[in-house]
C-alpha positions, -999 to +999 in steps of 0.1 A: +395+877+763+364+898+763+331+886+749+335+909+718+370+898+712+359+860+714+331+868+688+356+884+664+380+855+669+353+830+662+341+849+631+376+851+618+380+813+623+346+808+605+357+828+574+391+811+574+374+777+573+351+788+545+381+800+526+399+766+532+368+746+520+358+766+489+389+782+476+400+749+458+365+748+442+369+784+431+402+777+415+388+747+396+358+768+383+382+796+373+405+775+353+376+758+335+370+791+317+408+794+307+413+803+271+444+781+269+451+745+276+467+751+309+459+747+347+488+768+357+485+801+338+452+819+333+452+837+300+416+850+297+381+839+298+366+815+273+338+789+270+358+766+246+361+738+270+324+737+277+318+736+239+343+708+238+324+689+264+291+691+244+310+677+214+325+648+231+303+617+230+324+599+256+319+626+281+282+630+273+276+593+276+295+594+311+272+623+320+241+604+309+251+572+331+257+595+360+223+612+359+206+579+352+225+562+381+219+591+405+182+595+398+173+558+397+192+549+428+180+579+447+143+572+439+147+535+450+167+543+481+143+570+492+114+545+490+132+517+506+150+539+533+116+556+542+099+522+548+131+511+569+131+542+589+094+538+596+099+503+607+128+512+629+105+538+646+076+514+650+097+488+666+121+512+686+110+499+719+119+463+713+155+450+717+166+457+681+196+477+688+216+452+666+194+463+636+203+500+641+240+489+644+235+471+609+220+503+594+250+523+606+275+498+593+276+508+556+279+545+566+312+538+587+326+511+566+355+523+542+343+528+507+371+507+492+362+477+514+325+482+506+332+485+469+355+454+467+329+433+486+301+445+462+324+436+433+330+402+446+294+395+453+282+406+418+310+386+402+300+355+422+263+359+413+272+365+376+293+333+375+266+312+393+237+323+371+256+325+337+260+363+335+227+375+350+244+402+370+274+412+349+291+444+361+273+474+346+248+501+352+224+477+370+251+465+394+260+502+402+224+510+409+221+482+433+254+491+450+244+528+452+211+519+468+227+498+494+249+527+508+222+554+502+194+535+522+211+540+556+212+578+551+175+579+541+163+556+569+183+575+596+168+609+584+133+595+584+138+578+618+152+610+635+121+629+620+097+603+635+115+603+669+109+640+671+072+636+668+048+634+697+037+597+698+002+608+709-003+620+673-004+585+660-029+575+688-050+606+678-053+592+643-065+559+655-090+575+678-104+594+648-110+559+631-083+564+604-073+531+590-036+522+581-037+537+545-055+570+558-028+573+585-001+569+560-016+593+534-030+621+554-006+621+584+027+602+580+037+611+545+028+648+549+047+649+582+077+632+566+077+651+534+106+674+544+127+646+557+119+625+525+128+655+502+161+662+521+169+625+521+163+623+483+187+651+476+213+638+499+211+604+483+214+621+449+244+641+460+261+610+474+255+591+441+265+619+417+299+623+431+308+586+443+339+571+427+352+542+447+320+520+448+311+530+412+347+520+400+344+486+415+309+478+402+310+495+369+311+478+335+330+488+302+299+506+290+288+522+323+316+549+328+303+578+351+318+613+353+338+606+384+353+575+368+361+595+335+377+622+355+399+598+373+410+583+339+415+617+324+437+632+351+463+604+344+474+627+316+472+658+337+445+682+349+433+700+318+407+728+316+383+703+301+386+682+333+381+714+353+350+721+333+335+688+341+344+692+377+328+726+376+295+712+362+294+685+390+300+711+417+272+731+403+249+701+402+257+694+439+251+732+448+218+732+428+206+701+446+214+717+480+198+750+470+166+732+460+164+714+493+173+746+512+146+765+493+121+738+500+128+741+538+125+778+537+092+778+519+078+752+543+090+772+573+074+803+558+041+786+553+042+772+588+050+806+603+021+822+582-004+794+594+007+800+629 
């Protein structure tokens, strides 16, 4: 096969994969605008199901819980994960391979195993403390932070590993104390990684179902849990509308992160 033929084949394979990945999402979005209550026959464009969402208190409460959970857990995970990533970099030359293995463990562990273990842990703590950690939004935030932190830490760590170690020595040679190094060098250098880590953590939280399901209480239903309960009666255009809004939120978060990277790259090229 010639080089041109190989390029055409690879391009065709690329477009086929894009179709395979995004065609189901497009179908969900299309039927969310269906004018009739059907997910099999499209009878025309209508916004009735989006109006129905805004009028449904249960759905709006689930939406509120999802946003609060995603924002609070992402902020906490970004702070903790950044500190952990920096600590991993600072002590990278020591024999702490087991620490990095522990950081990877929540990423590779099956969600259902992790969710069950979290539920058992919170239930035991609640029983021992007289209901201090009953299942609810607080336990969901703690559980989400615990699986978001490794992603943040590894992103920050990979950014630090790519830096020239002599830059840290240069800061010390210029008599910068620890706070000055953190404020004027480390944080500005890590800003792209921190922003990307935050949006990654937000995305992981907003669409998580398994861990949320096992750590949620009766008053802390999120949108993924609501969708799972609703589809027991069949996939309706209202469910498609909820899914479309969630898809839009994820795409918006990814677009903001990508735009931030482009702006930073443009400023760097202009300065260079």
